[in-house]
C-alpha atoms as one frame of an Amber mdcrd trajectory, in Angstrom:
protein
 -67.866  56.335 118.936 -67.552  53.162 116.461 -66.347  50.813 119.030 -66.395
  47.964 115.961 -63.240  49.890 114.467 -61.605  50.577 117.632 -62.156  46.824
 118.541 -60.322  45.768 115.595 -57.701  48.413 115.383 -56.551  47.850 118.890
 -56.185  44.187 118.544 -54.229  44.780 115.280 -52.166  47.404 117.407 -51.531
  44.745 119.914 -49.792  42.341 117.456 -47.993  45.172 115.707 -46.508  46.184
 119.224 -45.047  42.734 119.909 -44.102  42.282 116.618 -42.108  45.565 117.591
 -40.707  44.017 120.430 -39.125  41.009 119.008 -37.520  43.123 116.334 -36.104
  45.603 119.105 -34.878  42.516 121.475 -33.196  40.470 118.200 -31.776  44.244
 117.235 -30.305  44.635 120.863 -28.627  40.960 120.714 -26.949  42.146 117.522
 -28.647  39.243 115.469 -29.377  41.297 112.363 -28.793  44.461 111.049 -31.440
  47.476 111.450 -34.111  47.613 109.217 -36.727  50.525 108.873 -40.036  49.197
 110.224 -43.131  49.619 107.960 -46.182  51.678 109.014 -48.469  49.190 107.139
 -50.271  46.857 109.037 -49.030  43.522 109.447 -50.716  40.726 107.909 -51.106
  37.262 109.573 -52.325  34.395 107.160 -53.461  31.120 109.282 -52.543  27.777
 108.221 -55.237  25.548 107.353 -55.841  22.406 109.017 -56.480  19.366 107.071
 -59.092  17.030 108.986 -58.497  13.283 108.128 -59.813   9.880 109.635 -56.553
   9.675 111.817 -57.007  13.402 112.749 -60.412  14.270 113.200 -60.152  16.763
 116.396 -58.134  19.172 114.361 -59.951  22.494 113.584 -59.953  23.195 109.856
 -59.443  27.094 109.764 -60.135  29.351 107.134 -56.867  30.851 105.088 -58.002
  34.315 106.020 -55.531  37.369 106.541 -56.037  39.770 109.293 -57.460  42.148
 107.366 -56.802  46.085 108.100 -59.800  48.017 108.972 -61.781  48.397 105.849
 -59.543  46.481 103.393 -62.048  46.087 100.462 -62.746  42.367  99.545 -64.533
  40.771  96.561 -67.177  38.736  97.121 -69.648  36.969  94.995 -73.394  37.261
  95.748 -75.299  34.116  96.920 -78.528  33.330  96.391 -80.874  35.170  98.740
 -78.299  37.774  99.941 -79.330  41.443 101.056 -77.299  44.257 101.656 -77.851
  44.199 105.290 -77.014  40.731 105.829 -73.662  40.914 103.843 -72.754  44.059
 105.835 -73.383  42.107 109.229 -71.340  39.254 107.922 -68.189  41.137 106.864
 -68.746  43.409 110.151 -69.253  46.724 108.109 -72.208  49.086 107.018 -74.615
  48.944 104.016 -73.226  53.113 103.655 -69.640  51.638 103.647 -70.722  49.137
 100.731 -72.568  51.599  98.588 -69.797  53.774  98.822 -67.650  51.335  96.901
 -70.660  50.023  94.554 -71.852  53.047  92.407 -74.256  50.483  91.041 -75.990
  49.588  93.999 -78.447  51.484  95.552 -80.096  51.256  99.130 -83.132  50.214
  97.266 -81.890  46.896  96.596 -84.375  44.016  97.996 -82.230  40.346  97.193
 -78.918  40.865  95.551 -78.290  39.322  92.248 -76.753  35.696  92.511 -73.144
  35.542  90.951 -72.547  39.067  90.920 -69.473  40.762  92.285 -69.318  43.359
  94.579 -66.464  45.251  96.701 -67.216  44.903 100.598 -64.892  46.733 103.073
 -64.006  44.119 105.674 -63.329  44.408 109.503 -61.423  41.721 110.830 -62.975
  39.602 113.569 -61.092  37.060 115.553 -61.991  32.990 115.502 -63.298  32.875
 112.039 -64.726  29.388 111.390 -64.662  27.026 108.733 -64.759  28.312 105.109
 -65.918  24.678 104.041 -69.732  24.718 102.314 -71.461  21.429 103.115 -74.612
  22.219 100.570 -76.130  25.125  98.704 -78.994  27.163 100.251 -81.177  25.394
  97.563 -81.103  22.055  98.878 -81.611  23.307 102.483 -84.912  24.601 102.159
 -88.077  22.218 101.070 -88.131  24.398  97.536 -88.551  23.725  93.898 -85.393
  21.269  94.354 -87.206  18.437  96.422 -90.321  18.532  93.570 -90.221  14.813
  92.210 -88.262  13.179  95.170 -90.366  10.720  96.903 -89.477  10.376 100.395
 -91.207   7.325 101.388 -89.942   5.664  98.636 -86.682   6.613  99.102 -86.621
   5.595 102.851 -88.216   1.875 101.939 -85.533   1.178  99.533 -83.032   0.762
 102.041 -83.110  -1.788 104.777 -82.545   0.623 107.799 -85.019   1.013 110.799
 -86.522   3.967 109.844 -88.637   2.408 107.115 -90.629   0.553 110.169 -90.611
   3.505 112.458 -93.733   4.972 113.260 -95.019   8.265 115.571 -97.943  10.271
 116.050 -97.352  13.771 114.043 -99.916  15.994 113.223-102.840  13.956 114.881
-101.778  10.932 112.243 -99.857   7.861 113.002 -97.278   8.218 110.284 -94.714
   5.823 109.167 -90.839   6.521 108.233 -90.807   8.656 105.122 -94.080   9.928
 105.730 -92.562  11.204 109.262 -89.942  12.941 107.284 -91.948  14.446 104.770
 -94.349  16.191 107.638 -91.694  17.688 109.342 -90.056  18.923 106.168 -93.189
  20.398 105.168 -94.079  22.396 108.465 -90.888  23.479 108.871 -90.324  24.166
 104.716 -86.682  22.091 105.812 -85.521  19.708 102.836 -86.504  16.287 103.259
 -83.098  14.995 101.671 -81.554  17.176 104.728 -83.439  15.675 107.413 -82.528
  11.995 105.785 -78.764  12.953 105.753 -79.211  14.133 109.338 -80.956  11.032
 110.470 -78.400   8.846 108.517 -75.208  10.620 109.603 -76.317  10.377 113.651
 -78.345   7.459 114.010 -77.972   5.052 110.567 -81.409   5.653 110.142 -81.169
   4.106 106.420 -78.486   1.155 106.352 -78.721   0.349 109.956 -81.343  -2.158
 110.631 -81.893  -1.713 114.400 -81.090   1.723 116.200 -78.926   1.802 118.852
 -80.566   1.255 122.396 -78.459   4.009 123.453 -80.059   6.568 121.191 -83.718
   5.021 121.496 -84.761   8.232 123.157 -82.832  10.949 121.867 -81.282   9.588
 118.334 -80.257  13.171 117.384 -78.454  13.769 120.676 -80.492  16.516 122.249
 -81.515  15.241 125.514 -84.771  16.604 126.659 -87.963  14.953 127.978 -90.070
  16.836 125.790 -88.654  15.737 122.842 -88.266  11.632 123.192 -88.152   9.776
 120.155 -87.309  10.425 116.610 -90.218  12.555 115.514 -89.869  15.237 118.323
 -85.978  15.187 117.874 -86.835  15.798 114.117 -89.041  19.087 115.115 -86.240
  20.044 117.515 -83.586  19.615 114.562 -85.474  21.026 112.177 -86.119  24.342
 114.185 -82.418  24.634 115.093 -81.756  24.325 111.820 -84.030  27.371 110.756
 -82.454  29.314 113.868 -78.799  28.720 112.345 -79.941  29.364 108.248 -82.168
  32.445 108.906 -80.264  34.108 111.593 -77.268  33.907 109.113 -79.781  35.107
 106.154 -80.891  37.786 107.880 -77.060  38.869 109.654 -78.290  38.372 113.566
 -76.319  35.378 114.212 -72.994  36.497 114.587 -71.375  33.525 116.882 -71.793
  29.990 117.345 -71.145  28.345 120.913 -69.998  24.740 120.713 -70.742  22.423
 123.742 -67.301  22.679 125.065 -68.145  26.858 125.515 -65.441  27.791 122.894
 -66.886  30.066 120.329 -66.474  30.669 116.529 -67.761  33.447 114.215 -68.937
  32.072 110.963 -66.532  32.933 107.923 -68.052  35.825 106.256 -67.912  33.958
 102.851 -70.140  31.156 104.434 -73.752  30.201 102.749 -76.719  30.079 105.098
 -77.124  26.368 104.453 -74.042  25.398 105.865 -74.211  28.070 108.739 -77.794
  26.516 109.271 -75.734  22.908 109.648 -73.134  24.096 111.865 -75.279  25.868
 114.263 -77.231  22.760 114.445 -74.292  20.440 115.108 -72.716  23.012 117.743
 -75.552  22.138 119.860 -75.600  18.604 120.258 -71.955  17.226 119.485 -69.062
  17.347 121.617 -65.912  19.516 119.961 -64.375  16.635 117.894 -67.336  15.304
 116.564 -68.551  18.895 115.456 -65.501  19.170 113.578 -65.758  16.075 111.643
 -69.524  17.009 111.035 -68.777  20.100 109.313 -66.224  19.049 107.168 -65.493
  16.535 104.000 -65.778  13.252 106.148 -68.950  14.331 107.885 -72.503  15.128
 106.963 -71.513  16.305 103.682 -70.106  13.060 102.924 -73.446  11.252 103.735
 -75.215  13.576 101.755 -73.459  12.897  98.829 -73.458   8.999  99.281 -77.116
   9.444  99.335 -77.872  12.134  96.798 -75.067  12.745  94.980 -72.921  15.869
  94.692 -74.890  18.796  95.721 -72.785  21.262  93.923 -73.768  20.151  90.337
 -76.677  21.408  88.041 -77.067  24.411  91.236 -79.938  26.548  90.807 -80.759
  29.943  92.299 -84.106  29.636  94.241 -84.011  33.329  95.207 -83.437  35.583
  92.441 -81.880  39.377  92.573 -84.365  42.204  93.039 -87.392  39.878  94.266
 -90.371  41.968  94.615 -93.503  41.074  96.985 -96.938  40.900  95.187 -99.639
  43.712  95.934-100.904  42.599  99.398-104.045  43.805 101.429-104.590  43.359
 105.017-105.629  39.968 106.035-109.222  41.144 107.306-112.231  42.322 105.525
-112.295  46.153 104.121-113.756  48.546 106.794-113.188  46.116 109.619-110.713
  47.361 112.244-108.590  44.607 113.963-105.687  44.831 116.635-102.325  44.285
 115.615-101.143  41.835 118.449 -97.766  40.101 117.274 -94.907  41.984 115.305
 -92.163  40.082 113.923 -91.942  36.625 115.077 -91.242  33.249 114.264 -92.608
  31.532 111.322 -93.067  28.150 112.268 -91.481  26.836 115.794 -89.461  29.010
 117.703 -86.742  31.786 117.179 -85.921  32.422 113.510 -86.885  33.289 110.868
 -89.181  36.264 112.558 -91.292  35.939 109.620 -94.476  36.137 111.134 -97.398
  38.777 112.035-100.512  38.472 114.273-103.707  40.058 113.840-106.934  39.901
 116.271-110.372  40.675 115.731-112.737  42.276 118.613-114.286  40.022 120.643
-114.986  42.148 123.371-114.026  39.888 126.528-110.428  38.729 125.145-109.179
  35.063 125.427-109.880  32.738 123.187-113.514  32.842 121.995-115.576  31.904
 118.519-115.907  34.988 116.541-117.602  35.392 112.982-115.238  37.776 111.647
-113.703  36.482 108.770-109.519  36.369 107.657-109.402  36.951 103.823-106.842
  36.430 101.181-104.251  39.121 100.788-103.994  38.734  97.509-105.454  36.092
  94.281-104.455  32.443  94.881-105.468  28.845  95.212-105.915  27.309  98.498
-103.352  24.650  98.196-103.194  23.068 101.867-106.356  23.232 104.348-105.731
  21.180 107.392-106.565  21.661 111.336-105.716  25.080 111.771-103.836  26.080
 108.761-104.441  27.677 105.517-101.933  27.901 102.873-102.652  30.162  99.871
-100.681  29.323  96.793-100.591  33.024  94.471 -98.727  31.071  91.580-101.922
  28.783  91.586 -99.456  25.723  90.510-100.556  23.689  93.275 -97.232  23.217
  95.233 -96.371  25.329  97.988 -92.620  24.657  97.301 -92.887  27.198  94.202
 -93.659  30.803  94.026 -94.767  32.971  96.766 -97.236  31.687  99.283 -98.773
  32.680 102.499 -99.169  30.684 105.637-102.525  31.411 107.627-102.234  29.686
 111.306-104.900  29.658 113.536-107.864  29.174 111.383-110.959  27.586 112.938
-112.494  24.456 111.378-115.783  25.860 110.815-115.868  27.376 107.461-112.283
  26.826 106.694-111.523  27.273 102.901-110.900  24.020 101.210-108.250  22.651
  99.472-108.184  23.754  95.494-110.374  26.362  95.744-109.565  29.554  93.914
-109.840  32.682  95.727-109.595  36.520  95.425-108.097  39.080  97.205-110.405
  39.901  99.777-112.084  36.536  99.626-112.895  34.566 102.940-110.277  31.886
 103.965-111.899  31.199 107.743-112.418  32.584 110.920-109.489  33.302 113.314
-109.118  31.090 116.239-107.004  29.384 119.047-106.787  26.358 117.050-103.210
  25.120 116.330-100.682  25.550 119.076-100.356  27.917 121.906-102.342  31.059
 122.004-103.712  33.412 124.424-106.596  34.615 122.487-108.556  34.718 119.088
-106.175  35.543 116.131-104.428  34.588 112.967-100.724  34.380 112.276 -99.770
  34.922 108.767 -96.215  34.395 107.242 -94.585  34.511 103.742 -92.659  31.936
 101.785 -91.000  32.377  98.360 -89.813  28.794  96.437 -89.737  27.099 100.232
 -87.739  30.416 101.781 -89.599  31.880 104.959 -89.233  35.718 104.008 -88.565
  38.012 106.802 -91.124  40.182 107.884 -89.016  43.228 108.201 -85.935  44.144
 106.235 -84.963  44.618 102.564 -88.176  42.469 101.302 -90.544  43.512 104.330
 -93.966  42.314 104.781 -96.061  45.349 102.891 -99.779  44.785 103.534-101.701
  47.438 101.464 -98.808  50.130 102.469 -98.014  49.041 105.987 -94.887  48.224
 106.278 -93.721  45.662 109.093 -90.565  46.910 111.578 -88.707  44.828 114.264
 -89.112  45.387 117.991 -86.568  44.444 120.851 -87.888  41.456 121.128 -90.176
  38.940 119.143 -93.818  39.710 118.785 -93.110  43.469 119.512 -92.772  45.773
 116.355 -94.692  48.286 114.786 -96.396  48.530 111.574 -95.883  51.964 109.556
 -97.984  53.571 106.759 -97.146  57.197 105.522 -95.766  58.105 108.769 -98.664
  56.411 110.697 -97.419  54.141 113.481 -99.333  51.202 115.296 -97.514  49.252
 117.720 -98.028  45.294 118.380 -99.831  44.713 121.900-102.276  42.162 122.755
-104.722  44.298 124.653-107.376  46.294 122.219-105.290  49.601 122.662-106.713
  52.110 119.621-102.643  52.506 118.888-102.231  49.179 117.971-105.622  48.821
 115.896-105.774  49.392 111.843-108.771  49.490 109.967-108.749  47.907 106.355
-109.090  49.960 103.660-108.207  53.283 104.777
């Protein structure tokens, strides 16, 4: 039984019954002549509420009708869209979209930005604001951020941020360098992070930080996230959870601090949903409403960096394809698939990373002489404690083209920055270095033009024909090749082992 359709048509039927009852009451009172009742579904149009300085508590509502189940609507494809995600946003199915779009096929990877498709929509109550804050290309730390000098920008303002220092990544960093460090690790735009710290804490224009915000300048009250740096770490993670949750189609509901909920508008873009999700976690409802509308973060961003909607670029093209990858260990070696799709960096979204462990005999964190290898030809664009970043377009900038993150790489024999490698060349040894780890392993994830790429889905991880699949929870999941399936497991179970080159 299709409970989704029953829920929608049931709600519609309630509305129709109420209207019929009102008509009957009026007719009984003799106030109007009898009229035939149309069998067509009643269309109710919500009136948008305009938020002004004087009325910041009003909730801006998308002007969307209560669509009859399956009504075809026009959708203009946005950068990074995929059929499964669009289907999830409109509460429909990929099959239903394909049925009314004969030019599309089930083999689509990323859809072509700017193209028009027809989508059968199924109405869901409590749709949120349709106002878009910034484009997706300005949310991620991608090509649009090239040439922007964060430190110089921060130092050009009188605010307290330029004199702020923190220990970040085992180094004492100042002001703009702290912003850049978080932006690099999470692949979130440094401009967006600057707009947020200015909007919430006056970091660029106020000479001193409000003493009440000293510990938690971004409003996330948690003893493990005191100070601006750790607040930024949390913020970048939350922004990514919203952005990639929407990008994948997994995020459907935003719960605000007062316990009320909203469903992002189906036509909304991932960057806006990411920002909405972030603010929903820390702001009271009145402040949340302002933050996501015209007088909120969008205004601050525009004042700092100009109109974000001019000179737009699509950082994810249509029909994007992953280059050929091999498994990340030497040919003939057998390793264990220990972690199915899980967060690329931090916690939660996106489910972009996979884990592999060499045989160690004893388990746990031990030194191994096994090597992890390059999955494709490339250049080591970044090499630092526990990390190797492999740049496949070899332009020396991890914000462009395909790059592969390797995490938990041992310091000894770690590949040097700038080194050119071929697929299969060693990059270093697996270890437990670099964050929480229960055993020696590597963690790999992909980015394209600064955007993390989901391990499963329209553009799923393909390692020498092994395709990744999500599990019920993070770290669970499978790899499948020609009908053979291995399941992720933290123990050296033969059913979880893969031999490279077979």
